[in-house]
N, C-alpha and C positions, 0 to 999 in steps of 0.2 A: 787055739789051733784054728778055730772057725774064723777068728779075726784075721789070722795069718792067711788063710785060704782066700778070704774075701779081699785082702790087700793085694795078694798075688794076682787074682783075677782082674782086679781094678788096674793094677800096674800093667798087666799084660795087655789089657784093652787099651789103655792110654798109650803105652809104648808102641803098640801095633798101629794105632791111629796116627801117632807121631811119625813113626818110620814110613807109613804109607804116604803121608803127606810130604815127608822129606823126599821120598822117591819120586813123587809127582813133580815136585819143584825142580829136582835134578833132571828129570826127563824134559821138562818144559824149557829149562835153560839150555839143554843140548839141542833141543829143536830150534830155539831162538838163534843159537849159534849157527846152526846149519842153514837156517833160512837167511840169516844176515849175510852169511858167506855167499849164498846163492844170489841174493840181491846185489851185493858188491861185485861179484863176478859178472853179472849181467850189465851193471852200470859202467864197468871199467872201459869197455870199447867206446861208449857214448861220451864218457868224460873226456877221453883222449881225443876223440873227434871234435868235440866241443872247444877244447884248448887249442887244437890246431886251427880251428875255424877263427877263434878270437885273435890268434896271432896274425893270420893272414888278413883278417879285417882291420886290425891295427896298423898293419903295414900299408894297406890300401889308403886308410885315412891319413896316414903320415905323408903320402905322396900325392894326395888329391890336389892340393894347391899348386904343387910344382907341375903337375900334369896339366892342369888347366892353363897355367902361365905358358907352358910349352906350346900348347895348342894355339893360344893367342899369339905368341911370338911367331910361330910358323905362318900364321895368316898375315901378320905384318910384314914378314919377309917376302912372302908370296906377292903381296901388293906392290912391294919395291921391285921385285922381279918382273911383274907384269908391266910396270911403268918403264922398265929398262929393255924389254924385249926388242924393240925397234930402234934402239940407240946403240952407240959405240960402247956404252957402259954396261951392256948385258953381261959381259965376262966377269966384271967386278961383282955384279949382283949374284951371279952364279957361284962364285968363290965364296961370297959371304954366306949364301945358303948352305953350301957344302960344309963349311967350317961350323956354322950353327948346328947343323945336322949331326956332325960328329960328336958334338958336346951334349946334345939333347935328345937324340933319337929314341932312347930308352923310355922317355916319358911320353912319347906319342903312341896312339893306338895303332896296331899293325897296318891297318888299311891307310891311315893318315900318313904314317912313316913311308909307305910305298908310293903313295900318290905324290908326296912332297918331292921325293927323289925324281919321280917321272916328270914332274913339273919343271923342276930346275934343269934336268937333263934335256928335255924337249925345248926349253927356252934357249939353252946353249946352242943348239943346232938349227933353230927356227930361221935364223937369218939366211943360212945356206938354202933352205927350202924356198923362201920367198924370192931370193935372187935368181934361182934357177927358172922359175916360171913355166917349166915343162910339165909339172905334175901338180895341179891344184888340189887333187885329192890328198896328196901327201902333206901339203901345207895345212888343209882343214883338219886332217887327222892329228898332226903335230900340234896345232892350235888347241884342239880338244884336249890333248894331253896336258897342255899348260893350264887351260881354264877349268877343268873339272875338279881341281884340288878343293876349292871351297865347298863344293857339294859333299865331297867325301868327308871333309873336316866337320861341317855342320852336322852331318848325319851321325858321326862318331861321337861328338860332344853331347848333343841333346840335353842341354840344361833345362831343368824343370822350370815351368813358368811360375810366376808369383801367384800366391793364393789371395783371395779377397782380403783376408786379414792383413797380409803383408803389404797390400796396395794402400791401405788406409793411412793417412798421415798421422804421425805421433803427435798427440796434443797434450 
């Protein structure tokens, strides 16, 4: 009987200790589950924002070559327009600019887009201002509309310069 009592007490202590440890583990798992849910809930908006940023950045990178090409082409067309302003071919140059703009305007920065249209529009009517000769201020103002385009373009593009490492010849 004494042995049974001792076995009962030892079993009760061991079982109590075991059940107590099991309870702690269960509580810890529940706490970890709650904490994990809180962390995931806090991360969700940032993860969504990060994915949106990545998608937008990827789209920008995909179009960067085309954008740079469009800006270069607009400059080339502007140079042709400038050469034709005081010639009978100005109308052809204006039409060429308009046609190109319709196909490429989305690739231009907004200020460049607007300035390009203003330049070829001003070139189209410039001859009427110069032949009138009664309003030299109008001629100057119109000429400024034509010739300010490169400043707007160069300001918008702002290509980074080459670093010292990039300037070194490859040997």
